Backbone of each chain as ProteinMPNN parsed JSONL, in Angstrom:
{"seq_chain_A": "XXXXXXXXXXXXXXXXXXXXXXXXXXXXXXXXXXXXXXXXXXXXXXXXXXXXXXXXXXXXXXXXXXXXXXXXXXXXXXXXXXXXXXXXXXXXXXXXXXXXXXXXXXXXXXXXXXXXXXXXXXXXXXXXXXXXXXXXXX", "coords_chain_A": {"N_chain_A": [[-6.646, -2.693, 20.046], [-3.316, -3.761, 19.127], [-1.125, -2.741, 17.74], [0.061, 0.042, 15.988], [0.654, 1.762, 12.959], [2.334, 4.5, 10.959], [2.551, 5.205, 7.652], [4.608, 6.772, 4.94], [3.697, 7.239, 1.809], [5.51, 5.659, -0.842], [7.095, 5.527, -4.142], [8.429, 2.536, -5.147], [8.012, 0.602, -6.648], [7.76, -0.861, -9.824], [6.031, -2.489, -10.893], [3.608, -1.92, -9.149], [3.247, 0.79, -9.579], [2.749, 0.897, -12.322], [0.101, -0.544, -12.108], [-1.434, 1.562, -10.469], [-1.692, 3.507, -12.419], [-3.039, 2.376, -14.112], [-5.51, 2.14, -12.796], [-6.089, 4.541, -12.256], [-7.07, 5.394, -14.63], [-5.992, 6.759, -16.76], [-4.365, 7.304, -19.977], [-0.93, 6.222, -20.445], [2.554, 6.163, -21.151], [4.943, 3.549, -20.985], [8.524, 2.913, -20.432], [10.284, 0.087, -21.352], [11.889, -2.281, -18.989], [15.298, -1.772, -18.645], [15.585, -0.346, -21.11], [16.2, 3.117, -22.487], [14.919, 5.908, -20.733], [12.304, 7.913, -21.894], [12.021, 11.425, -22.906], [10.405, 14.055, -21.712], [7.663, 16.268, -22.536], [7.137, 19.946, -22.988], [4.516, 22.436, -22.962], [4.36, 23.674, -25.153], [5.156, 21.933, -27.076], [8.001, 21.738, -26.776], [10.906, 19.756, -26.32], [11.825, 18.347, -23.372], [14.625, 18.394, -20.846], [14.296, 16.677, -18.72], [13.699, 13.192, -18.13], [11.66, 10.277, -18.082], [10.264, 6.949, -16.775], [7.436, 6.211, -16.82], [5.128, 8.194, -18.633], [2.904, 10.557, -18.776], [1.146, 12.0, -21.294], [0.707, 15.582, -22.338], [-1.489, 15.734, -23.632], [-3.464, 14.314, -22.557], [-4.02, 15.39, -20.273], [-4.382, 18.667, -19.063], [-5.682, 21.73, -21.171], [-2.86, 23.625, -21.956], [-1.092, 22.127, -20.035], [1.922, 20.403, -19.083], [3.899, 17.677, -19.903], [3.414, 14.857, -17.68], [5.479, 12.97, -15.588], [7.249, 9.926, -14.482], [9.833, 9.166, -12.952], [12.624, 6.862, -12.452], [14.742, 6.902, -9.872], [18.054, 5.752, -9.508], [19.524, 6.224, -7.059], [18.0, 6.609, -4.866], [16.557, 4.821, -5.14], [13.771, 4.62, -5.888], [10.665, 5.648, -7.953], [10.272, 8.941, -8.808], [8.154, 11.991, -9.053], [7.751, 13.867, -11.792], [6.785, 17.201, -12.311], [5.474, 19.97, -13.721], [5.948, 23.566, -12.832], [3.708, 24.826, -13.048], [1.543, 22.959, -13.751], [1.441, 21.979, -11.197], [-0.276, 23.493, -9.871], [-2.641, 22.939, -10.924], [-5.925, 21.779, -10.756], [-6.809, 19.59, -11.846], [-4.728, 18.074, -12.608], [-3.468, 17.626, -10.075], [-5.451, 16.386, -8.873], [-5.242, 13.895, -10.329], [-2.82, 13.202, -9.797], [-2.768, 12.59, -6.956], [-4.866, 10.505, -6.945], [-3.312, 8.514, -8.2], [-1.315, 8.012, -6.288], [-2.628, 7.196, -4.334], [-3.72, 4.831, -5.241], [-1.627, 3.376, -5.567], [-0.801, 2.866, -2.985], [-3.016, 1.173, -2.237], [-2.914, -0.991, -4.046], [-0.308, -2.121, -3.528], [-0.557, -2.65, -0.598], [-2.791, -4.622, -0.694], [-1.937, -6.518, -2.324], [0.328, -7.449, -0.968], [-1.258, -8.486, 1.365], [-2.951, -10.499, 0.324], [-1.029, -11.912, -0.731], [-0.286, -13.353, 1.612], [-2.505, -14.857, 2.276], [-4.4, -13.507, 3.402], [-7.849, -12.072, 3.719], [-9.304, -9.497, 2.077], [-10.931, -6.524, 2.198], [-12.13, -3.729, 0.334], [-13.26, -0.441, 1.291], [-14.668, 2.57, 0.065], [-14.274, 5.786, 1.273], [-16.359, 8.493, 1.88], [-15.012, 10.944, 1.766], [-12.852, 10.699, 0.171], [-10.927, 8.859, 1.274], [-9.677, 5.849, 1.501], [-10.246, 2.618, 2.952], [-8.871, -0.309, 3.815], [-9.987, -3.61, 4.903], [-8.026, -5.99, 6.476], [-8.444, -9.323, 7.262], [-7.592, -12.393, 9.06], [-5.544, -15.264, 10.148], [-3.168, -15.765, 12.38]], "CA_chain_A": [[-5.51, -2.446, 19.355], [-1.935, -3.798, 19.777], [0.059, -2.012, 17.143], [-0.418, 1.096, 15.139], [1.795, 2.439, 12.222], [1.855, 5.368, 10.004], [3.633, 5.173, 6.561], [4.388, 7.593, 4.038], [3.842, 6.367, 0.569], [6.813, 5.822, -1.852], [6.84, 4.772, -5.55], [9.343, 1.934, -5.265], [7.82, -0.829, -7.413], [7.168, -0.477, -11.222], [4.535, -3.07, -11.25], [2.382, -1.298, -8.542], [2.984, 2.247, -10.194], [1.851, 0.556, -13.547], [-1.015, -0.683, -11.802], [-1.992, 2.712, -10.202], [-1.835, 4.466, -13.25], [-4.164, 2.104, -14.962], [-6.584, 2.498, -12.106], [-6.443, 6.116, -12.312], [-7.918, 5.615, -15.908], [-5.301, 7.767, -17.729], [-3.364, 6.841, -20.627], [0.369, 6.536, -20.124], [3.538, 5.269, -21.788], [6.004, 2.911, -20.317], [9.889, 2.494, -21.122], [10.508, -1.193, -20.804], [13.252, -2.456, -18.02], [16.635, -1.839, -19.79], [15.637, 0.805, -22.351], [16.457, 4.422, -21.974], [13.699, 6.713, -20.613], [11.799, 8.794, -22.736], [11.905, 12.644, -22.723], [9.135, 14.799, -21.36], [7.648, 17.643, -23.555], [6.327, 21.167, -22.457], [3.021, 22.757, -23.299], [4.653, 24.028, -26.732], [5.888, 20.786, -27.993], [9.306, 21.515, -26.708], [11.363, 18.593, -25.619], [12.459, 18.963, -22.143], [15.763, 17.538, -20.747], [13.758, 15.488, -17.852], [13.396, 11.873, -18.725], [10.758, 9.346, -17.181], [10.075, 5.735, -17.07], [6.002, 6.265, -17.02], [4.878, 9.462, -18.885], [1.374, 10.713, -19.076], [1.683, 13.093, -22.166], [0.168, 16.37, -21.908], [-2.957, 15.851, -24.41], [-4.357, 13.643, -21.602], [-4.138, 16.496, -18.965], [-5.36, 19.949, -19.591], [-4.871, 22.74, -22.02], [-1.661, 24.227, -21.162], [-0.322, 21.193, -19.473], [2.936, 19.818, -19.775], [3.932, 15.958, -19.586], [3.635, 14.308, -16.369], [6.542, 11.806, -15.611], [7.666, 9.207, -13.2], [11.377, 9.134, -13.262], [13.656, 6.294, -11.81], [16.102, 7.3, -9.34], [18.737, 4.653, -9.047], [20.122, 6.393, -6.058], [16.985, 6.521, -3.753], [15.664, 3.427, -5.777], [12.249, 4.945, -6.244], [10.047, 6.896, -9.071], [9.935, 10.543, -8.391], [7.233, 12.488, -9.854], [8.246, 15.121, -12.489], [5.604, 17.933, -12.669], [5.671, 21.383, -13.891], [5.415, 24.421, -11.918], [2.209, 25.309, -13.635], [0.685, 21.445, -13.394], [1.391, 21.667, -9.597], [-1.264, 24.478, -9.436], [-3.869, 22.781, -11.876], [-6.556, 21.021, -9.932], [-7.203, 18.319, -12.357], [-3.474, 17.476, -12.567], [-3.35, 17.384, -8.78], [-6.384, 15.22, -8.467], [-4.709, 12.679, -10.938], [-1.333, 12.684, -8.944], [-3.26, 12.192, -5.679], [-5.412, 9.068, -7.264], [-2.176, 7.484, -8.677], [-0.475, 7.734, -5.138], [-3.6, 6.524, -3.342], [-4.131, 3.526, -5.868], [-0.527, 2.725, -5.399], [-0.913, 2.038, -1.51], [-4.087, 0.187, -2.224], [-2.452, -2.038, -4.696], [0.844, -2.461, -2.61], [-1.124, -3.283, 0.636], [-3.781, -5.655, -1.002], [-1.048, -7.589, -2.732], [1.167, -7.971, 0.314], [-2.247, -9.329, 2.477], [-3.31, -11.698, -0.416], [-0.063, -13.246, -0.688], [-0.193, -14.151, 2.936], [-3.668, -15.544, 2.175], [-5.316, -12.817, 4.206], [-8.986, -11.655, 3.049], [-9.137, -8.011, 1.749], [-12.372, -5.979, 1.444], [-11.937, -2.28, 0.382], [-14.341, 0.28, 1.417], [-14.282, 3.741, -0.277], [-14.868, 6.639, 2.097], [-16.959, 9.686, 1.448], [-14.13, 12.008, 1.78], [-11.972, 10.22, -0.724], [-9.852, 8.094, 1.746], [-9.803, 4.283, 1.258], [-10.057, 1.72, 4.0], [-8.755, -1.744, 3.612], [-10.001, -4.184, 5.984], [-7.588, -7.296, 6.135], [-8.424, -10.357, 8.19], [-6.763, -13.626, 8.917], [-5.385, -15.95, 11.332], [-1.636, -15.925, 12.343]], "C_chain_A": [[-4.403, -2.943, 19.712], [-0.996, -3.257, 19.074], [-0.669, -0.988, 16.156], [0.875, 1.636, 14.332], [1.428, 3.108, 11.38], [3.111, 5.328, 8.976], [3.417, 6.38, 5.702], [4.742, 6.979, 2.483], [5.066, 6.856, -0.32], [6.845, 5.039, -3.017], [8.17, 3.972, -5.374], [9.231, 0.814, -6.094], [6.942, -0.372, -8.681], [5.775, -1.198, -11.285], [3.232, -2.425, -10.452], [1.99, 0.013, -8.917], [2.355, 1.916, -11.325], [0.284, 0.136, -13.025], [-2.019, 0.292, -11.338], [-2.308, 3.286, -11.238], [-3.031, 3.871, -13.873], [-5.42, 2.098, -14.206], [-7.209, 3.654, -11.895], [-7.002, 6.589, -13.705], [-7.082, 6.557, -16.744], [-4.296, 7.082, -18.461], [-2.12, 7.265, -20.455], [1.203, 5.915, -21.118], [4.686, 4.705, -20.87], [7.121, 2.704, -20.933], [10.07, 1.036, -20.57], [11.648, -1.12, -19.975], [14.386, -2.515, -18.938], [16.639, -1.033, -20.926], [15.75, 1.879, -21.706], [14.894, 5.052, -21.64], [13.524, 7.706, -21.526], [11.836, 10.456, -22.338], [10.414, 13.033, -22.536], [8.996, 15.953, -22.412], [6.644, 18.772, -22.845], [5.21, 21.309, -23.279], [3.249, 23.137, -24.843], [5.362, 23.319, -27.474], [7.278, 20.731, -27.889], [9.652, 20.293, -25.767], [12.211, 19.28, -24.475], [13.711, 17.881, -21.755], [15.273, 16.61, -19.713], [13.52, 14.182, -18.724], [12.467, 11.046, -17.656], [10.599, 8.132, -17.687], [8.451, 5.733, -17.605], [5.861, 7.918, -17.384], [3.333, 9.48, -19.249], [1.379, 11.979, -19.926], [0.429, 14.225, -21.936], [-1.564, 16.641, -22.72], [-3.872, 15.158, -23.458], [-4.718, 14.354, -20.196], [-5.17, 17.556, -19.255], [-4.663, 20.754, -20.703], [-3.797, 23.39, -21.343], [-0.795, 23.653, -20.359], [1.0, 20.832, -20.083], [2.956, 18.183, -19.315], [4.155, 15.775, -18.165], [4.61, 13.192, -16.538], [6.62, 11.244, -14.033], [9.078, 8.773, -13.486], [12.081, 8.085, -12.222], [14.806, 6.883, -11.34], [16.807, 6.2, -8.917], [19.445, 4.759, -7.551], [19.234, 5.987, -4.719], [16.075, 5.108, -4.03], [14.325, 3.637, -5.547], [11.852, 5.678, -7.247], [9.692, 8.002, -8.35], [9.05, 11.031, -9.453], [8.092, 13.863, -10.621], [7.022, 15.999, -13.063], [5.908, 19.133, -12.954], [5.367, 22.411, -12.929], [3.849, 24.758, -11.967], [1.251, 24.055, -13.5], [0.549, 21.639, -11.821], [0.364, 22.525, -9.112], [-2.793, 24.224, -10.114], [-4.804, 21.55, -11.1], [-6.672, 19.749, -10.461], [-5.916, 17.277, -12.397], [-3.29, 16.788, -11.249], [-3.977, 16.254, -8.317], [-5.799, 13.794, -8.892], [-3.613, 12.251, -9.984], [-1.797, 12.019, -7.541], [-3.73, 10.8, -5.917], [-4.318, 8.268, -7.454], [-1.68, 7.006, -7.277], [-1.513, 6.994, -4.378], [-3.774, 4.966, -3.803], [-3.03, 2.769, -5.928], [-0.323, 2.177, -4.056], [-1.732, 1.091, -1.296], [-3.285, -0.903, -2.839], [-1.14, -2.743, -3.8], [0.121, -3.382, -1.26], [-1.818, -4.536, 0.153], [-2.942, -6.748, -1.557], [-0.591, -8.328, -1.705], [0.017, -8.832, 1.219], [-2.39, -10.474, 1.6], [-2.115, -12.704, -0.663], [0.244, -13.938, 0.544], [-1.341, -15.11, 2.948], [-4.312, -14.976, 3.312], [-6.467, -12.249, 3.153], [-8.725, -10.12, 3.111], [-10.553, -7.59, 1.444], [-12.017, -4.546, 1.486], [-13.28, -1.413, 0.448], [-13.787, 1.877, 0.895], [-14.858, 4.761, 0.771], [-15.455, 7.842, 1.402], [-16.074, 10.812, 1.225], [-12.966, 11.627, 0.885], [-10.945, 9.307, -0.179], [-10.315, 6.636, 1.419], [-9.451, 3.521, 2.532], [-9.778, 0.21, 3.512], [-8.895, -2.735, 4.866], [-9.137, -5.741, 5.866], [-7.762, -8.272, 7.292], [-7.851, -11.687, 7.884], [-6.49, -14.209, 10.121], [-3.629, -16.046, 11.368], [-1.135, -16.703, 13.749]], "O_chain_A": [[-4.193, -2.644, 20.888], [0.104, -3.19, 19.622], [-1.771, -1.187, 15.645], [1.937, 1.903, 14.895], [0.388, 2.814, 10.792], [4.3, 5.393, 9.288], [2.337, 6.968, 5.656], [5.778, 6.419, 2.123], [5.487, 8.001, -0.484], [6.615, 3.836, -2.901], [9.166, 4.692, -5.442], [10.197, 0.077, -6.293], [5.869, 0.23, -8.681], [4.701, -0.695, -11.616], [2.098, -2.391, -10.929], [0.859, 0.469, -8.754], [1.324, 2.552, -11.54], [-0.668, 0.584, -13.663], [-3.213, 0.143, -11.597], [-3.443, 3.756, -11.157], [-3.982, 4.59, -14.18], [-6.455, 2.053, -14.87], [-8.358, 3.885, -11.518], [-7.324, 7.747, -13.974], [-7.758, 7.206, -17.543], [-3.453, 6.377, -17.905], [-1.917, 8.469, -20.304], [0.678, 5.158, -21.934], [5.275, 5.444, -20.081], [6.991, 2.28, -22.081], [9.998, 0.853, -19.354], [12.407, -0.154, -20.055], [14.392, -3.263, -19.916], [17.608, -1.004, -21.685], [15.502, 1.909, -20.5], [13.883, 4.687, -22.24], [14.48, 8.349, -21.957], [11.604, 10.615, -21.14], [9.45, 12.479, -23.064], [9.935, 16.473, -23.013], [5.589, 18.494, -22.274], [4.911, 20.509, -24.166], [2.37, 22.907, -25.673], [6.093, 23.736, -28.372], [7.922, 19.962, -28.602], [9.004, 19.898, -24.798], [12.946, 20.266, -24.506], [13.779, 16.755, -22.247], [15.882, 15.541, -19.756], [13.181, 14.234, -19.906], [12.618, 11.231, -16.449], [10.727, 7.98, -18.902], [8.215, 5.285, -18.727], [6.336, 8.788, -16.655], [2.713, 8.613, -19.865], [1.607, 13.036, -19.337], [-0.648, 13.877, -21.45], [-2.453, 17.444, -22.436], [-5.073, 15.415, -23.55], [-5.476, 13.965, -19.308], [-6.355, 17.44, -19.567], [-3.508, 20.603, -21.103], [-3.898, 23.676, -20.15], [0.166, 24.273, -19.903], [1.234, 20.905, -21.29], [2.168, 17.64, -18.541], [4.969, 16.439, -17.525], [4.576, 12.509, -17.562], [6.292, 11.724, -12.948], [9.279, 7.943, -14.373], [12.11, 8.491, -11.06], [15.718, 7.313, -12.047], [16.329, 5.57, -7.973], [19.849, 3.777, -6.927], [19.614, 5.274, -3.79], [15.217, 4.561, -3.337], [13.704, 2.75, -4.962], [12.68, 6.518, -7.599], [8.909, 8.005, -7.399], [9.123, 10.598, -10.603], [8.867, 14.635, -10.057], [6.37, 15.654, -14.049], [6.87, 19.51, -12.285], [4.466, 22.142, -12.134], [3.052, 24.895, -11.039], [0.112, 24.287, -13.095], [-0.541, 21.415, -11.295], [0.04, 22.377, -7.933], [-3.79, 24.931, -9.972], [-4.291, 20.446, -10.912], [-6.654, 18.782, -9.7], [-5.983, 16.054, -12.269], [-3.007, 15.591, -11.19], [-3.485, 15.359, -7.629], [-5.804, 12.795, -8.174], [-3.535, 11.13, -9.481], [-1.228, 11.024, -7.092], [-3.201, 9.888, -5.282], [-4.332, 7.206, -6.831], [-1.607, 5.801, -7.039], [-1.083, 6.047, -3.721], [-3.932, 4.041, -3.006], [-3.143, 1.592, -6.271], [0.276, 1.109, -3.925], [-1.534, 0.219, -0.45], [-2.96, -1.807, -2.069], [-1.187, -3.934, -3.494], [0.306, -4.583, -1.062], [-1.387, -5.583, 0.637], [-3.24, -7.904, -1.257], [-0.894, -9.495, -1.454], [0.421, -9.853, 1.775], [-1.958, -11.532, 2.058], [-2.186, -13.929, -0.765], [0.927, -14.962, 0.574], [-1.208, -16.153, 3.589], [-4.774, -15.714, 4.183], [-6.182, -11.996, 1.983], [-8.071, -9.576, 4.001], [-11.259, -8.158, 0.61], [-11.618, -4.078, 2.552], [-14.249, -1.676, -0.265], [-12.697, 2.323, 1.253], [-16.009, 4.524, 1.138], [-14.981, 8.154, 0.309], [-16.457, 11.668, 0.429], [-12.022, 12.416, 0.93], [-10.079, 8.905, -0.957], [-11.479, 6.466, 1.056], [-8.408, 3.793, 3.126], [-10.613, -0.339, 2.793], [-8.05, -2.707, 5.76], [-9.649, -6.608, 5.159], [-7.172, -7.981, 8.332], [-7.642, -12.093, 6.741], [-7.06, -13.812, 11.137], [-2.975, -16.387, 10.382], [0.059, -16.938, 13.933]]}, "seq_chain_B": "XXXXXXXXXXXXXXXXXXXXXXXXXXXXXXXXXXXXXXXXXXXXXXXXXXXXXXXXXXXXXXXXXXXXXXXXX", "coords_chain_B": {"N_chain_B": [[-2.8, -19.773, 17.255], [-4.171, -16.897, 16.232], [-6.869, -14.715, 15.461], [-7.321, -11.939, 13.535], [-7.52, -8.624, 12.997], [-6.715, -6.354, 10.662], [-6.629, -2.81, 10.073], [-6.397, -0.708, 7.389], [-6.065, 2.616, 6.544], [-6.054, 4.626, 3.928], [-4.929, 7.992, 3.086], [-6.897, 10.435, 1.317], [-5.364, 11.946, -0.573], [-3.327, 10.077, -0.767], [-0.831, 10.169, 0.27], [-0.472, 9.482, 3.277], [-0.455, 6.502, 4.854], [-2.125, 4.502, 7.087], [-2.153, 1.897, 9.62], [-3.678, -0.295, 11.52], [-3.631, -2.704, 14.104], [-5.886, -5.375, 15.446], [-7.468, -7.167, 17.706], [-5.653, -9.179, 18.7], [-3.13, -10.59, 20.888], [-0.134, -10.279, 22.191], [3.455, -10.056, 20.654], [3.139, -10.795, 17.812], [1.497, -9.32, 16.275], [3.078, -7.568, 15.047], [4.008, -8.898, 13.101], [1.932, -8.753, 11.246], [1.571, -6.188, 10.716], [3.832, -5.755, 9.351], [3.033, -5.847, 6.617], [2.674, -3.637, 5.551], [5.344, -2.505, 4.969], [6.292, -2.649, 2.338], [4.676, -0.431, 1.443], [5.809, 2.013, 1.739], [7.748, 4.736, 3.496], [8.272, 4.27, 7.036], [6.712, 6.468, 9.322], [5.8, 6.557, 11.922], [5.161, 4.619, 14.846], [3.668, 2.558, 17.4], [2.834, 0.647, 20.185], [0.414, -1.197, 21.994], [-1.134, -2.021, 25.301], [-2.185, -4.602, 24.694], [-0.026, -5.483, 22.917], [2.084, -6.255, 24.778], [0.974, -8.201, 26.282], [0.463, -11.513, 27.395], [0.219, -14.143, 24.813], [-2.381, -15.956, 23.679], [-2.863, -19.212, 25.196], [-3.391, -22.416, 24.088], [-4.836, -25.092, 25.797], [-4.803, -28.82, 26.009], [-6.824, -31.483, 27.102], [-7.152, -34.831, 28.268], [-8.92, -37.663, 28.994], [-8.823, -40.377, 30.786], [-10.131, -43.921, 30.547], [-11.028, -46.709, 32.384], [-11.96, -49.817, 31.927], [-13.415, -52.618, 33.51], [-13.82, -55.877, 33.085], [-15.912, -58.29, 34.394], [-14.59, -60.649, 36.984], [-11.857, -60.254, 39.353], [-9.304, -58.122, 39.946]], "CA_chain_B": [[-3.252, -19.188, 16.06], [-5.087, -15.892, 16.453], [-7.654, -14.267, 14.444], [-6.705, -10.586, 13.624], [-8.165, -7.526, 11.969], [-5.724, -5.112, 10.271], [-7.519, -1.927, 9.24], [-5.489, 0.261, 6.579], [-6.417, 3.815, 6.101], [-5.15, 5.472, 3.086], [-5.631, 9.331, 2.863], [-7.364, 10.859, -0.051], [-4.234, 12.21, -1.281], [-2.494, 9.002, -0.898], [0.491, 10.521, 1.146], [-0.191, 8.851, 4.351], [-1.477, 5.139, 5.143], [-1.926, 4.016, 8.662], [-2.27, 0.389, 9.813], [-3.983, -0.589, 13.204], [-4.192, -4.337, 14.31], [-6.786, -5.43, 16.275], [-7.966, -8.724, 17.854], [-4.443, -9.9, 18.65], [-2.435, -10.392, 21.783], [1.357, -10.309, 21.881], [4.253, -9.5, 19.508], [2.966, -11.385, 16.387], [0.887, -8.252, 15.537], [4.27, -6.94, 14.264], [4.416, -9.707, 11.671], [0.797, -8.57, 10.461], [1.703, -4.778, 10.576], [4.789, -5.689, 8.439], [2.586, -5.972, 5.341], [2.851, -2.094, 5.124], [6.521, -2.086, 4.568], [6.21, -2.109, 0.816], [3.967, 0.846, 0.93], [6.669, 3.168, 1.921], [8.622, 4.718, 4.873], [7.444, 4.491, 8.382], [6.839, 7.689, 10.062], [5.333, 6.538, 13.448], [4.851, 3.36, 15.234], [3.259, 2.575, 18.686], [2.356, -0.376, 20.687], [-0.658, -0.942, 23.14], [-0.96, -2.969, 26.403], [-2.106, -5.84, 24.24], [1.077, -6.141, 22.44], [2.859, -6.815, 25.899], [0.069, -9.345, 26.879], [0.764, -12.883, 26.434], [-0.418, -14.677, 23.515], [-3.208, -17.218, 24.324], [-2.254, -20.634, 24.991], [-4.503, -23.616, 24.05], [-4.544, -26.337, 26.837], [-5.856, -29.713, 25.875], [-7.06, -32.262, 28.09], [-7.437, -36.197, 28.179], [-9.524, -38.358, 30.091], [-8.509, -42.082, 30.814], [-11.44, -44.537, 31.055], [-10.726, -48.021, 32.557], [-13.082, -50.877, 31.879], [-13.19, -53.823, 34.328], [-14.877, -56.95, 32.588], [-15.874, -59.624, 35.305], [-13.581, -61.08, 37.786], [-11.359, -59.309, 40.04], [-7.877, -57.937, 39.475]], "C_chain_B": [[-3.995, -18.177, 16.847], [-5.765, -15.252, 15.195], [-7.298, -12.958, 14.684], [-7.705, -9.644, 12.685], [-7.184, -6.23, 11.889], [-6.706, -3.988, 9.338], [-6.626, -1.006, 8.466], [-6.354, 1.548, 6.128], [-5.62, 4.516, 5.007], [-5.792, 6.907, 3.135], [-5.977, 9.612, 1.666], [-6.237, 11.342, -1.171], [-2.93, 11.023, -1.547], [-1.088, 8.985, -0.354], [0.651, 9.614, 2.373], [-1.164, 7.473, 4.427], [-1.173, 4.95, 6.578], [-2.674, 2.631, 8.883], [-2.543, 0.223, 11.368], [-4.507, -1.975, 13.293], [-4.654, -4.415, 15.491], [-7.082, -7.09, 16.579], [-6.82, -9.577, 18.366], [-3.624, -9.643, 20.134], [-0.994, -10.659, 21.45], [2.1, -9.909, 20.937], [3.893, -10.015, 17.963], [2.05, -10.204, 15.674], [1.803, -7.592, 14.834], [4.517, -7.726, 12.956], [3.154, -9.174, 10.799], [1.011, -7.172, 9.909], [2.872, -4.698, 9.343], [4.384, -5.388, 6.92], [2.7, -4.469, 4.596], [4.304, -1.921, 4.704], [6.853, -1.976, 3.235], [5.75, -0.954, 0.483], [4.854, 2.28, 0.789], [7.663, 3.331, 3.112], [7.783, 4.833, 5.923], [7.705, 5.841, 8.939], [6.588, 7.5, 11.386], [5.043, 5.155, 13.728], [4.643, 3.291, 16.747], [2.658, 1.131, 18.984], [1.452, -0.293, 21.869], [-0.309, -1.899, 24.126], [-1.056, -4.376, 25.622], [-0.836, -6.55, 23.342], [1.969, -6.876, 23.62], [2.085, -8.172, 26.513], [0.563, -10.787, 26.371], [-0.233, -13.434, 25.434], [-1.328, -15.974, 24.105], [-2.648, -18.3, 24.082], [-3.482, -21.494, 25.013], [-3.958, -24.848, 25.039], [-5.336, -27.507, 26.427], [-5.967, -30.793, 26.957], [-7.505, -33.756, 27.869], [-8.075, -36.752, 29.227], [-9.347, -39.968, 29.811], [-9.664, -42.776, 31.21], [-10.85, -45.935, 31.413], [-11.842, -48.84, 32.771], [-12.624, -52.34, 32.448], [-14.107, -54.745, 33.615], [-14.81, -58.182, 33.681], [-14.669, -59.557, 36.062], [-12.955, -59.972, 38.558], [-9.862, -59.159, 39.655], [-6.876, -58.395, 40.583]], "O_chain_B": [[-4.427, -18.447, 17.967], [-5.252, -15.284, 14.077], [-6.968, -12.631, 15.824], [-8.484, -10.046, 11.821], [-6.958, -5.381, 12.751], [-7.307, -4.213, 8.288], [-5.93, -0.388, 9.271], [-7.301, 1.391, 5.358], [-4.508, 4.963, 5.29], [-7.014, 7.036, 3.213], [-5.353, 9.025, 0.782], [-6.294, 11.119, -2.381], [-1.94, 11.106, -2.273], [-0.312, 8.037, -0.468], [1.716, 9.025, 2.561], [-2.355, 7.436, 4.117], [-0.101, 5.224, 7.117], [-3.73, 2.376, 8.303], [-1.759, 0.553, 12.258], [-5.529, -2.386, 12.743], [-4.198, -3.832, 16.475], [-6.922, -8.008, 15.774], [-7.068, -10.779, 18.461], [-3.507, -8.471, 20.494], [-0.726, -11.268, 20.414], [1.466, -9.256, 20.108], [4.485, -9.504, 17.012], [1.944, -10.256, 14.449], [1.364, -6.943, 13.885], [5.1, -7.287, 11.965], [3.349, -9.157, 9.584], [0.681, -6.936, 8.746], [2.869, -3.785, 8.517], [5.139, -4.834, 6.122], [2.788, -4.251, 3.387], [4.431, -0.977, 3.924], [7.742, -1.177, 2.939], [6.149, -0.349, -0.512], [4.678, 3.252, 0.053], [8.274, 2.398, 3.634], [6.692, 5.398, 5.842], [8.85, 6.286, 9.004], [7.152, 8.287, 12.146], [4.652, 4.476, 12.778], [5.427, 3.958, 17.423], [2.058, 0.516, 18.103], [1.65, 0.581, 22.713], [0.688, -2.602, 23.958], [-0.192, -5.232, 25.812], [-0.685, -7.752, 23.125], [2.498, -7.966, 23.401], [2.686, -9.038, 27.149], [0.944, -11.088, 25.24], [-1.41, -13.079, 25.38], [-0.886, -16.813, 24.89], [-2.016, -18.539, 23.053], [-4.421, -21.338, 25.794], [-2.852, -25.383, 24.974], [-6.557, -27.351, 26.442], [-5.006, -30.883, 27.721], [-8.453, -33.805, 27.086], [-7.826, -36.365, 30.369], [-9.693, -40.585, 28.803], [-10.277, -42.339, 32.184], [-10.058, -46.334, 30.56], [-12.632, -48.629, 33.692], [-11.725, -53.04, 31.981], [-15.271, -54.354, 33.536], [-13.824, -58.91, 33.8], [-13.825, -58.671, 35.923], [-13.423, -58.837, 38.475], [-9.282, -60.077, 39.074], [-5.663, -58.322, 40.387]]}, "name": "protein", "num_of_chains": 2, "seq": "XXXXXXXXXXXXXXXXXXXXXXXXXXXXXXXXXXXXXXXXXXXXXXXXXXXXXXXXXXXXXXXXXXXXXXXXXXXXXXXXXXXXXXXXXXXXXXXXXXXXXXXXXXXXXXXXXXXXXXXXXXXXXXXXXXXXXXXXXXXXXXXXXXXXXXXXXXXXXXXXXXXXXXXXXXXXXXXXXXXXXXXXXXXXXXXXXXXXXXXXXXXXXXXXXXX"}
């Protein structure tokens, strides 16, 4: 081994976040670029002050859930998750959020490798991890 | 040119992504590891002895043949 790098996943790309939500298999809404973000709603159909570019409406989550959102922060130039305190402790919602994050990393790395002409093979681990084997010549 | 393998391991919760380059000698492995730039923020990186090693150099050889046909020079 010649180089080792550890990264913390960060949602900086609309394209890859969209791909990750699709890969997670959950219906979502997306605000088009240049349009105002939509409001999130709570479990009692109350409009919340928070807005987001990508929203998974509560009816696609669990009974009692609130909307789950990904809000574009222009200061940090990344999408930040908006999740209620209640949903932070709901296993299905946590699993969804983890899947989205994992698939975001997979999409980003795979796309970067293929753009360079490298070969990519995905291997799903038994414990939920994903390994990508990238091979090529440089 | 060198063949390489970049093994990328993504944690089950998606929070951490680790990339390990193997099969290469020299500093070009950094170019390979740079693939991970778009994933997020770097937490840690380290190099091994292979990083400091010289990249392999290919040496070509040519053989010259002289053909003398009859007579003397």
